[in-house]
N, CA, C, O and the ligand as a Tripos MOL2 file, in Angstrom:
@<TRIPOS>MOLECULE
protein
  253   251    64     0     0
PROTEIN
NO_CHARGES

@<TRIPOS>ATOM
      1 N          63.6580 -158.4230   -1.7840 N.3       1 MET1
      2 CA         63.3140 -158.0310   -3.1590 C.3       1 MET1
      3 C          64.5360 -157.4250   -3.8350 C.2       1 MET1
      4 O          65.3150 -156.6990   -3.2170 O.2       1 MET1
      5 N          64.6830 -157.7320   -5.0920 N.am      2 THR2
      6 CA         65.8070 -157.1870   -5.8360 C.3       2 THR2
      7 C          65.3220 -156.2420   -6.9270 C.2       2 THR2
      8 O          64.2660 -156.4630   -7.5200 O.2       2 THR2
      9 N          66.0790 -155.2070   -7.1870 N.am      3 TRP3
     10 CA         65.7090 -154.2070   -8.1810 C.3       3 TRP3
     11 C          66.4630 -154.4040   -9.4920 C.2       3 TRP3
     12 O          66.1730 -153.7290  -10.4800 O.2       3 TRP3
     13 N          67.4150 -155.3100   -9.5090 N.am      4 GLY4
     14 CA         68.3060 -155.3290  -10.6620 C.3       4 GLY4
     15 C          69.1350 -154.0600  -10.6490 C.2       4 GLY4
     16 O          69.5970 -153.6270   -9.5930 O.2       4 GLY4
     17 N          69.3210 -153.4730  -11.7900 N.am      5 THR5
     18 CA         70.0450 -152.2100  -11.8410 C.3       5 THR5
     19 C          69.1700 -151.1050  -11.2640 C.2       5 THR5
     20 O          67.9920 -150.9810  -11.6010 O.2       5 THR5
     21 N          69.7720 -150.3060  -10.3870 N.am      6 TYR6
     22 CA         69.0170 -149.2450   -9.7220 C.3       6 TYR6
     23 C          69.3380 -147.9020  -10.3680 C.2       6 TYR6
     24 O          70.5030 -147.5760  -10.5930 O.2       6 TYR6
     25 N          68.3020 -147.1300  -10.6630 N.am      7 TYR7
     26 CA         68.5010 -145.8670  -11.3790 C.3       7 TYR7
     27 C          68.0000 -144.6580  -10.5870 C.2       7 TYR7
     28 O          67.0500 -144.7410   -9.8070 O.2       7 TYR7
     29 N          68.6710 -143.5470  -10.8180 N.am      8 PHE8
     30 CA         68.1730 -142.2360  -10.4130 C.3       8 PHE8
     31 C          67.7230 -141.5180  -11.6870 C.2       8 PHE8
     32 O          68.4150 -141.5420  -12.7050 O.2       8 PHE8
     33 N          66.5620 -140.8850  -11.6140 N.am      9 PHE9
     34 CA         65.9970 -140.2430  -12.8070 C.3       9 PHE9
     35 C          66.0330 -138.7250  -12.6620 C.2       9 PHE9
     36 O          65.7740 -138.1740  -11.5930 O.2       9 PHE9
     37 N          66.3620 -138.0740  -13.7670 N.am     10 TYR10
     38 CA         66.5180 -136.6070  -13.7730 C.3      10 TYR10
     39 C          65.8410 -135.9900  -14.9840 C.2      10 TYR10
     40 O          65.6590 -136.6300  -16.0190 O.2      10 TYR10
     41 N          65.4720 -134.7150  -14.8180 N.am     11 GLU11
     42 CA         65.0730 -133.9070  -15.9580 C.3      11 GLU11
     43 C          65.9560 -132.6720  -15.9800 C.2      11 GLU11
     44 O          66.2170 -132.0490  -14.9510 O.2      11 GLU11
     45 N          66.4060 -132.3410  -17.1690 N.am     12 CYS12
     46 CA         67.2880 -131.1900  -17.3010 C.3      12 CYS12
     47 C          66.4800 -129.8980  -17.2290 C.2      12 CYS12
     48 O          65.5180 -129.7420  -17.9820 O.2      12 CYS12
     49 N          66.8420 -128.9640  -16.3420 N.am     13 PRO13
     50 CA         66.1290 -127.6850  -16.2300 C.3      13 PRO13
     51 C          66.4180 -126.7620  -17.4010 C.2      13 PRO13
     52 O          65.7230 -125.7660  -17.5980 O.2      13 PRO13
     53 N          67.4330 -127.0880  -18.1720 N.am     14 ASN14
     54 CA         67.8410 -126.2430  -19.2960 C.3      14 ASN14
     55 C          67.1520 -126.6590  -20.5900 C.2      14 ASN14
     56 O          66.5220 -125.8340  -21.2520 O.2      14 ASN14
     57 N          67.2720 -127.9480  -20.9570 N.am     15 CYS15
     58 CA         66.7310 -128.4010  -22.2440 C.3      15 CYS15
     59 C          65.5300 -129.3290  -22.0870 C.2      15 CYS15
     60 O          64.8910 -129.6780  -23.0790 O.2      15 CYS15
     61 N          65.2100 -129.7330  -20.8540 N.am     16 GLY16
     62 CA         64.0430 -130.5770  -20.6390 C.3      16 GLY16
     63 C          64.2780 -132.0530  -20.9020 C.2      16 GLY16
     64 O          63.3450 -132.8540  -20.8370 O.2      16 GLY16
     65 N          65.5060 -132.4150  -21.1950 N.am     17 LYS17
     66 CA         65.8310 -133.8080  -21.4680 C.3      17 LYS17
     67 C          65.5530 -134.6800  -20.2430 C.2      17 LYS17
     68 O          65.8060 -134.2820  -19.1060 O.2      17 LYS17
     69 N          65.0280 -135.8710  -20.5040 N.am     18 LYS18
     70 CA         64.7930 -136.8390  -19.4370 C.3      18 LYS18
     71 C          65.8400 -137.9400  -19.5410 C.2      18 LYS18
     72 O          66.0470 -138.5100  -20.6130 O.2      18 LYS18
     73 N          66.4820 -138.2300  -18.4530 N.am     19 TYR19
     74 CA         67.5730 -139.2070  -18.5020 C.3      19 TYR19
     75 C          67.7440 -139.8650  -17.1490 C.2      19 TYR19
     76 O          67.1780 -139.4270  -16.1480 O.2      19 TYR19
     77 N          68.5330 -140.9220  -17.1380 N.am     20 ARG20
     78 CA         68.7410 -141.7040  -15.9160 C.3      20 ARG20
     79 C          70.2140 -142.0220  -15.7230 C.2      20 ARG20
     80 O          70.9750 -142.1410  -16.6830 O.2      20 ARG20
     81 N          70.5900 -142.1540  -14.4820 N.am     21 TYR21
     82 CA         71.9320 -142.6060  -14.1530 C.3      21 TYR21
     83 C          71.8550 -143.8630  -13.3040 C.2      21 TYR21
     84 O          70.9870 -143.9930  -12.4400 O.2      21 TYR21
     85 N          72.7680 -144.7810  -13.5570 N.am     22 GLU22
     86 CA         72.8680 -145.9450  -12.6860 C.3      22 GLU22
     87 C          73.4600 -145.5190  -11.3520 C.2      22 GLU22
     88 O          74.4140 -144.7440  -11.2890 O.2      22 GLU22
     89 N          72.8690 -146.0460  -10.2930 N.am     23 LEU23
     90 CA         73.3400 -145.6940   -8.9580 C.3      23 LEU23
     91 C          74.8140 -146.0390   -8.7570 C.2      23 LEU23
     92 O          75.5160 -145.3870   -7.9840 O.2      23 LEU23
     93 N          75.2640 -147.0540   -9.4480 N.am     24 GLU24
     94 CA         76.6680 -147.4740   -9.3450 C.3      24 GLU24
     95 C          77.6310 -146.3450   -9.6870 C.2      24 GLU24
     96 O          78.7670 -146.3390   -9.2130 O.2      24 GLU24
     97 N          77.1920 -145.3900  -10.5050 N.am     25 GLY25
     98 CA         78.0700 -144.3140  -10.9260 C.3      25 GLY25
     99 C          78.0190 -143.0980  -10.0180 C.2      25 GLY25
    100 O          78.5490 -142.0420  -10.3630 O.2      25 GLY25
    101 N          77.3800 -143.2360   -8.8520 N.am     26 ALA26
    102 CA         77.1190 -142.0810   -7.9960 C.3      26 ALA26
    103 C          78.3770 -141.3870   -7.4950 C.2      26 ALA26
    104 O          78.3220 -140.2320   -7.0740 O.2      26 ALA26
    105 N          79.5050 -142.0790   -7.5350 N.am     27 SER27
    106 CA         80.7360 -141.4600   -7.0560 C.3      27 SER27
    107 C          81.4150 -140.6360   -8.1490 C.2      27 SER27
    108 O          82.3940 -139.9370   -7.8880 O.2      27 SER27
    109 N          80.8990 -140.7190   -9.3570 N.am     28 GLU28
    110 CA         81.5210 -139.9830  -10.4530 C.3      28 GLU28
    111 C          81.1100 -138.5170  -10.4290 C.2      28 GLU28
    112 O          80.0000 -138.1600  -10.0360 O.2      28 GLU28
    113 N          82.0530 -137.6820  -10.8670 N.am     29 GLU29
    114 CA         81.8340 -136.2390  -10.8310 C.3      29 GLU29
    115 C          80.6650 -135.8140  -11.7070 C.2      29 GLU29
    116 O          79.9760 -134.8370  -11.4120 O.2      29 GLU29
    117 N          80.4500 -136.5570  -12.7860 N.am     30 SER30
    118 CA         79.4180 -136.1730  -13.7530 C.3      30 SER30
    119 C          78.0370 -136.6940  -13.3830 C.2      30 SER30
    120 O          77.0780 -136.4730  -14.1220 O.2      30 SER30
    121 N          77.9200 -137.3720  -12.2700 N.am     31 PHE31
    122 CA         76.6440 -137.9950  -11.9130 C.3      31 PHE31
    123 C          75.5430 -136.9570  -11.7770 C.2      31 PHE31
    124 O          75.6850 -135.9770  -11.0460 O.2      31 PHE31
    125 N          74.4400 -137.1820  -12.4890 N.am     32 GLY32
    126 CA         73.2930 -136.2830  -12.4090 C.3      32 GLY32
    127 C          73.2980 -135.1710  -13.4360 C.2      32 GLY32
    128 O          72.3060 -134.4580  -13.5910 O.2      32 GLY32
    129 N          74.4060 -135.0200  -14.1370 N.am     33 LEU33
    130 CA         74.4950 -133.9280  -15.1170 C.3      33 LEU33
    131 C          73.7800 -134.3000  -16.4120 C.2      33 LEU33
    132 O          73.8020 -135.4550  -16.8360 O.2      33 LEU33
    133 N          73.1530 -133.3150  -17.0300 N.am     34 CYS34
    134 CA         72.5630 -133.5190  -18.3430 C.3      34 CYS34
    135 C          73.6760 -133.8600  -19.3340 C.2      34 CYS34
    136 O          74.6830 -133.1540  -19.3940 O.2      34 CYS34
    137 N          73.5080 -134.9330  -20.1100 N.am     35 PRO35
    138 CA         74.5680 -135.3240  -21.0560 C.3      35 PRO35
    139 C          74.7570 -134.3120  -22.1800 C.2      35 PRO35
    140 O          75.8010 -134.3020  -22.8330 O.2      35 PRO35
    141 N          73.7650 -133.4670  -22.4120 N.am     36 ASP36
    142 CA         73.8750 -132.4580  -23.4600 C.3      36 ASP36
    143 C          74.4120 -131.1390  -22.9330 C.2      36 ASP36
    144 O          75.3040 -130.5420  -23.5360 O.2      36 ASP36
    145 N          73.8670 -130.6800  -21.8030 N.am     37 CYS37
    146 CA         74.1710 -129.3400  -21.2950 C.3      37 CYS37
    147 C          75.2300 -129.3320  -20.1940 C.2      37 CYS37
    148 O          75.8310 -128.2960  -19.9110 O.2      37 CYS37
    149 N          75.4500 -130.4770  -19.5820 N.am     38 LYS38
    150 CA         76.3890 -130.5730  -18.4560 C.3      38 LYS38
    151 C          75.9720 -129.7100  -17.2670 C.2      38 LYS38
    152 O          76.8190 -129.2210  -16.5190 O.2      38 LYS38
    153 N          74.6760 -129.5270  -17.0980 N.am     39 VAL39
    154 CA         74.1740 -128.8570  -15.9030 C.3      39 VAL39
    155 C          73.4830 -129.9010  -15.0220 C.2      39 VAL39
    156 O          73.0210 -130.9310  -15.5120 O.2      39 VAL39
    157 N          73.4190 -129.6250  -13.7380 N.am     40 MET40
    158 CA         72.8100 -130.5850  -12.8310 C.3      40 MET40
    159 C          71.3170 -130.6790  -13.0880 C.2      40 MET40
    160 O          70.6110 -129.6710  -13.1060 O.2      40 MET40
    161 N          70.8480 -131.8980  -13.2850 N.am     41 GLY41
    162 CA         69.4340 -132.1200  -13.5530 C.3      41 GLY41
    163 C          68.6000 -132.0510  -12.2900 C.2      41 GLY41
    164 O          69.1180 -132.1220  -11.1760 O.2      41 GLY41
    165 N          67.2990 -131.9110  -12.4870 N.am     42 THR42
    166 CA         66.3440 -131.9430  -11.3800 C.3      42 THR42
    167 C          66.0090 -133.3920  -11.0800 C.2      42 THR42
    168 O          65.5130 -134.1200  -11.9410 O.2      42 THR42
    169 N          66.2820 -133.8000   -9.8590 N.am     43 PHE43
    170 CA         66.0070 -135.1790   -9.4670 C.3      43 PHE43
    171 C          64.4950 -135.3940   -9.4010 C.2      43 PHE43
    172 O          63.7940 -134.6670   -8.6970 O.2      43 PHE43
    173 N          63.9920 -136.3890  -10.1290 N.am     44 VAL44
    174 CA         62.5460 -136.6100  -10.1760 C.3      44 VAL44
    175 C          62.1190 -137.9550   -9.6010 C.2      44 VAL44
    176 O          60.9280 -138.1920   -9.3990 O.2      44 VAL44
    177 N          63.0660 -138.8230   -9.3390 N.am     45 GLY45
    178 CA         62.6710 -140.1040   -8.7720 C.3      45 GLY45
    179 C          63.7690 -141.1380   -8.9000 C.2      45 GLY45
    180 O          64.8270 -140.8790   -9.4740 O.2      45 GLY45
    181 N          63.5010 -142.3110   -8.3570 N.am     46 GLU46
    182 CA         64.4500 -143.4060   -8.4410 C.3      46 GLU46
    183 C          63.6830 -144.6970   -8.6600 C.2      46 GLU46
    184 O          62.4530 -144.7200   -8.6330 O.2      46 GLU46
    185 N          64.4130 -145.7480   -8.8720 N.am     47 THR47
    186 CA         63.7840 -147.0200   -9.2370 C.3      47 THR47
    187 C          62.6660 -147.4190   -8.2890 C.2      47 THR47
    188 O          61.6400 -147.9360   -8.7310 O.2      47 THR47
    189 N          62.8420 -147.1930   -7.0200 N.am     48 LYS48
    190 CA         61.8340 -147.6480   -6.0540 C.3      48 LYS48
    191 C          60.4990 -146.9060   -6.2010 C.2      48 LYS48
    192 O          59.4800 -147.3590   -5.6780 O.2      48 LYS48
    193 N          60.4990 -145.7700   -6.9080 N.am     49 ASP49
    194 CA         59.2580 -145.0250   -7.1260 C.3      49 ASP49
    195 C          58.3720 -145.6580   -8.1920 C.2      49 ASP49
    196 O          57.2050 -145.2940   -8.3400 O.2      49 ASP49
    197 N          58.9280 -146.5950   -8.9190 N.am     50 ASN50
    198 CA         58.1070 -147.3450   -9.8660 C.3      50 ASN50
    199 C          57.1920 -148.2950   -9.1050 C.2      50 ASN50
    200 O          57.6390 -149.0470   -8.2390 O.2      50 ASN50
    201 N          55.9420 -148.2510   -9.4300 N.am     51 LYS51
    202 CA         55.0080 -149.2080   -8.8360 C.3      51 LYS51
    203 C          55.1800 -150.5630   -9.5170 C.2      51 LYS51
    204 O          55.7000 -150.6600  -10.6280 O.2      51 LYS51
    205 N          54.7430 -151.5760   -8.8410 N.am     52 GLN52
    206 CA         54.8620 -152.9160   -9.3990 C.3      52 GLN52
    207 C          54.1390 -153.0050  -10.7410 C.2      52 GLN52
    208 O          52.9740 -152.6260  -10.8560 O.2      52 GLN52
    209 N          54.8360 -153.5040  -11.7390 N.am     53 GLY53
    210 CA         54.2170 -153.7310  -13.0420 C.3      53 GLY53
    211 C          54.1300 -152.4990  -13.9260 C.2      53 GLY53
    212 O          53.6050 -152.5860  -15.0360 O.2      53 GLY53
    213 N          54.6220 -151.3680  -13.4750 N.am     54 GLU54
    214 CA         54.6270 -150.1870  -14.3470 C.3      54 GLU54
    215 C          56.0080 -149.5510  -14.2950 C.2      54 GLU54
    216 O          56.7610 -149.7410  -13.3400 O.2      54 GLU54
    217 N          56.3160 -148.8160  -15.3080 N.am     55 ASP55
    218 CA         57.5740 -148.0930  -15.3250 C.3      55 ASP55
    219 C          57.2980 -146.6810  -15.8100 C.2      55 ASP55
    220 O          57.2790 -146.4220  -17.0140 O.2      55 ASP55
    221 N          57.0840 -145.7650  -14.8680 N.am     56 ARG56
    222 CA         56.7330 -144.3970  -15.2580 C.3      56 ARG56
    223 C          57.9230 -143.6460  -15.8080 C.2      56 ARG56
    224 O          57.7810 -142.5340  -16.3180 O.2      56 ARG56
    225 N          59.1050 -144.2510  -15.7070 N.am     57 PHE57
    226 CA         60.3140 -143.6020  -16.2260 C.3      57 PHE57
    227 C          60.8180 -144.2850  -17.4870 C.2      57 PHE57
    228 O          61.9800 -144.1320  -17.8630 O.2      57 PHE57
    229 N          59.9420 -145.0370  -18.1330 N.am     58 VAL58
    230 CA         60.3660 -145.8810  -19.2410 C.3      58 VAL58
    231 C          61.0030 -145.0780  -20.3870 C.2      58 VAL58
    232 O          61.8480 -145.6000  -21.1140 O.2      58 VAL58
    233 N          60.6010 -143.8250  -20.5430 N.am     59 ASP59
    234 CA         61.1460 -143.0300  -21.6540 C.3      59 ASP59
    235 C          62.3770 -142.2310  -21.2620 C.2      59 ASP59
    236 O          62.8420 -141.3900  -22.0320 O.2      59 ASP59
    237 N          62.9030 -142.4820  -20.0880 N.am     60 TYR60
    238 CA         64.1050 -141.7550  -19.6740 C.3      60 TYR60
    239 C          65.3370 -142.4030  -20.2960 C.2      60 TYR60
    240 O          65.5410 -143.6150  -20.2250 O.2      60 TYR60
    241 N          66.1370 -141.5570  -20.9000 N.am     61 GLU61
    242 CA         67.2700 -142.0400  -21.6750 C.3      61 GLU61
    243 C          68.4040 -142.5340  -20.7810 C.2      61 GLU61
    244 O          68.6860 -141.9540  -19.7330 O.2      61 GLU61
    245 N          69.0350 -143.5990  -21.2080 N.am     62 PHE62
    246 CA         70.2030 -144.1240  -20.4890 C.3      62 PHE62
    247 C          71.4070 -143.2580  -20.8060 C.2      62 PHE62
    248 O          71.6750 -142.9730  -21.9730 O.2      62 PHE62
    249 N          72.1280 -142.8390  -19.7930 N.am     63 VAL63
    250 CA         73.3060 -142.0100  -19.9980 C.3      63 VAL63
    251 C          74.5510 -142.8790  -19.9020 C.2      63 VAL63
    252 O          75.6660 -142.3780  -20.0460 O.2      63 VAL63
    253 ZN         70.0940 -130.4070  -20.9030 Zn       64 ZN64
@<TRIPOS>BOND
     1     1     2 1
     2     2     3 1
     3     3     4 2
     4     3     5 am
     5     5     6 1
     6     6     7 1
     7     7     8 2
     8     7     9 am
     9     9    10 1
    10    10    11 1
    11    11    12 2
    12    11    13 am
    13    13    14 1
    14    14    15 1
    15    15    16 2
    16    15    17 am
    17    17    18 1
    18    18    19 1
    19    19    20 2
    20    19    21 am
    21    21    22 1
    22    22    23 1
    23    23    24 2
    24    23    25 am
    25    25    26 1
    26    26    27 1
    27    27    28 2
    28    27    29 am
    29    29    30 1
    30    30    31 1
    31    31    32 2
    32    31    33 am
    33    33    34 1
    34    34    35 1
    35    35    36 2
    36    35    37 am
    37    37    38 1
    38    38    39 1
    39    39    40 2
    40    39    41 am
    41    41    42 1
    42    42    43 1
    43    43    44 2
    44    43    45 am
    45    45    46 1
    46    46    47 1
    47    47    48 2
    48    47    49 am
    49    49    50 1
    50    50    51 1
    51    51    52 2
    52    51    53 am
    53    53    54 1
    54    54    55 1
    55    55    56 2
    56    55    57 am
    57    57    58 1
    58    58    59 1
    59    59    60 2
    60    59    61 am
    61    61    62 1
    62    62    63 1
    63    63    64 2
    64    63    65 am
    65    65    66 1
    66    66    67 1
    67    67    68 2
    68    67    69 am
    69    69    70 1
    70    70    71 1
    71    71    72 2
    72    71    73 am
    73    73    74 1
    74    74    75 1
    75    75    76 2
    76    75    77 am
    77    77    78 1
    78    78    79 1
    79    79    80 2
    80    79    81 am
    81    81    82 1
    82    82    83 1
    83    83    84 2
    84    83    85 am
    85    85    86 1
    86    86    87 1
    87    87    88 2
    88    87    89 am
    89    89    90 1
    90    90    91 1
    91    91    92 2
    92    91    93 am
    93    93    94 1
    94    94    95 1
    95    95    96 2
    96    95    97 am
    97    97    98 1
    98    98    99 1
    99    99   100 2
   100    99   101 am
   101   101   102 1
   102   102   103 1
   103   103   104 2
   104   103   105 am
   105   105   106 1
   106   106   107 1
   107   107   108 2
   108   107   109 am
   109   109   110 1
   110   110   111 1
   111   111   112 2
   112   111   113 am
   113   113   114 1
   114   114   115 1
   115   115   116 2
   116   115   117 am
   117   117   118 1
   118   118   119 1
   119   119   120 2
   120   119   121 am
   121   121   122 1
   122   122   123 1
   123   123   124 2
   124   123   125 am
   125   125   126 1
   126   126   127 1
   127   127   128 2
   128   127   129 am
   129   129   130 1
   130   130   131 1
   131   131   132 2
   132   131   133 am
   133   133   134 1
   134   134   135 1
   135   135   136 2
   136   135   137 am
   137   137   138 1
   138   138   139 1
   139   139   140 2
   140   139   141 am
   141   141   142 1
   142   142   143 1
   143   143   144 2
   144   143   145 am
   145   145   146 1
   146   146   147 1
   147   147   148 2
   148   147   149 am
   149   149   150 1
   150   150   151 1
   151   151   152 2
   152   151   153 am
   153   153   154 1
   154   154   155 1
   155   155   156 2
   156   155   157 am
   157   157   158 1
   158   158   159 1
   159   159   160 2
   160   159   161 am
   161   161   162 1
   162   162   163 1
   163   163   164 2
   164   163   165 am
   165   165   166 1
   166   166   167 1
   167   167   168 2
   168   167   169 am
   169   169   170 1
   170   170   171 1
   171   171   172 2
   172   171   173 am
   173   173   174 1
   174   174   175 1
   175   175   176 2
   176   175   177 am
   177   177   178 1
   178   178   179 1
   179   179   180 2
   180   179   181 am
   181   181   182 1
   182   182   183 1
   183   183   184 2
   184   183   185 am
   185   185   186 1
   186   186   187 1
   187   187   188 2
   188   187   189 am
   189   189   190 1
   190   190   191 1
   191   191   192 2
   192   191   193 am
   193   193   194 1
   194   194   195 1
   195   195   196 2
   196   195   197 am
   197   197   198 1
   198   198   199 1
   199   199   200 2
   200   199   201 am
   201   201   202 1
   202   202   203 1
   203   203   204 2
   204   203   205 am
   205   205   206 1
   206   206   207 1
   207   207   208 2
   208   207   209 am
   209   209   210 1
   210   210   211 1
   211   211   212 2
   212   211   213 am
   213   213   214 1
   214   214   215 1
   215   215   216 2
   216   215   217 am
   217   217   218 1
   218   218   219 1
   219   219   220 2
   220   219   221 am
   221   221   222 1
   222   222   223 1
   223   223   224 2
   224   223   225 am
   225   225   226 1
   226   226   227 1
   227   227   228 2
   228   227   229 am
   229   229   230 1
   230   230   231 1
   231   231   232 2
   232   231   233 am
   233   233   234 1
   234   234   235 1
   235   235   236 2
   236   235   237 am
   237   237   238 1
   238   238   239 1
   239   239   240 2
   240   239   241 am
   241   241   242 1
   242   242   243 1
   243   243   244 2
   244   243   245 am
   245   245   246 1
   246   246   247 1
   247   247   248 2
   248   247   249 am
   249   249   250 1
   250   250   251 1
   251   251   252 2
@<TRIPOS>SUBSTRUCTURE
     1 MET1         2 RESIDUE 1 A MET
     2 THR2         6 RESIDUE 1 A THR
     3 TRP3        10 RESIDUE 1 A TRP
     4 GLY4        14 RESIDUE 1 A GLY
     5 THR5        18 RESIDUE 1 A THR
     6 TYR6        22 RESIDUE 1 A TYR
     7 TYR7        26 RESIDUE 1 A TYR
     8 PHE8        30 RESIDUE 1 A PHE
     9 PHE9        34 RESIDUE 1 A PHE
    10 TYR10       38 RESIDUE 1 A TYR
    11 GLU11       42 RESIDUE 1 A GLU
    12 CYS12       46 RESIDUE 1 A CYS
    13 PRO13       50 RESIDUE 1 A PRO
    14 ASN14       54 RESIDUE 1 A ASN
    15 CYS15       58 RESIDUE 1 A CYS
    16 GLY16       62 RESIDUE 1 A GLY
    17 LYS17       66 RESIDUE 1 A LYS
    18 LYS18       70 RESIDUE 1 A LYS
    19 TYR19       74 RESIDUE 1 A TYR
    20 ARG20       78 RESIDUE 1 A ARG
    21 TYR21       82 RESIDUE 1 A TYR
    22 GLU22       86 RESIDUE 1 A GLU
    23 LEU23       90 RESIDUE 1 A LEU
    24 GLU24       94 RESIDUE 1 A GLU
    25 GLY25       98 RESIDUE 1 A GLY
    26 ALA26      102 RESIDUE 1 A ALA
    27 SER27      106 RESIDUE 1 A SER
    28 GLU28      110 RESIDUE 1 A GLU
    29 GLU29      114 RESIDUE 1 A GLU
    30 SER30      118 RESIDUE 1 A SER
    31 PHE31      122 RESIDUE 1 A PHE
    32 GLY32      126 RESIDUE 1 A GLY
    33 LEU33      130 RESIDUE 1 A LEU
    34 CYS34      134 RESIDUE 1 A CYS
    35 PRO35      138 RESIDUE 1 A PRO
    36 ASP36      142 RESIDUE 1 A ASP
    37 CYS37      146 RESIDUE 1 A CYS
    38 LYS38      150 RESIDUE 1 A LYS
    39 VAL39      154 RESIDUE 1 A VAL
    40 MET40      158 RESIDUE 1 A MET
    41 GLY41      162 RESIDUE 1 A GLY
    42 THR42      166 RESIDUE 1 A THR
    43 PHE43      170 RESIDUE 1 A PHE
    44 VAL44      174 RESIDUE 1 A VAL
    45 GLY45      178 RESIDUE 1 A GLY
    46 GLU46      182 RESIDUE 1 A GLU
    47 THR47      186 RESIDUE 1 A THR
    48 LYS48      190 RESIDUE 1 A LYS
    49 ASP49      194 RESIDUE 1 A ASP
    50 ASN50      198 RESIDUE 1 A ASN
    51 LYS51      202 RESIDUE 1 A LYS
    52 GLN52      206 RESIDUE 1 A GLN
    53 GLY53      210 RESIDUE 1 A GLY
    54 GLU54      214 RESIDUE 1 A GLU
    55 ASP55      218 RESIDUE 1 A ASP
    56 ARG56      222 RESIDUE 1 A ARG
    57 PHE57      226 RESIDUE 1 A PHE
    58 VAL58      230 RESIDUE 1 A VAL
    59 ASP59      234 RESIDUE 1 A ASP
    60 TYR60      238 RESIDUE 1 A TYR
    61 GLU61      242 RESIDUE 1 A GLU
    62 PHE62      246 RESIDUE 1 A PHE
    63 VAL63      250 RESIDUE 1 A VAL
    64 ZN64       253 GROUP 0 **** ****
């Protein structure tokens, strides 16, 4: 099975922003940081947590 682009999903503990990072960027220093606050987000899930046919992270912003 293929996932296409694989994402890690985060929520910012500071401003509550919901956002996602592509797994490909995991080696970057900024990975997981809120794009607004630059604080480490709370990890809430990844692509594999989506059930078939639904996307519970659909409103998470692309960073
Ligand atoms: Zn934030």
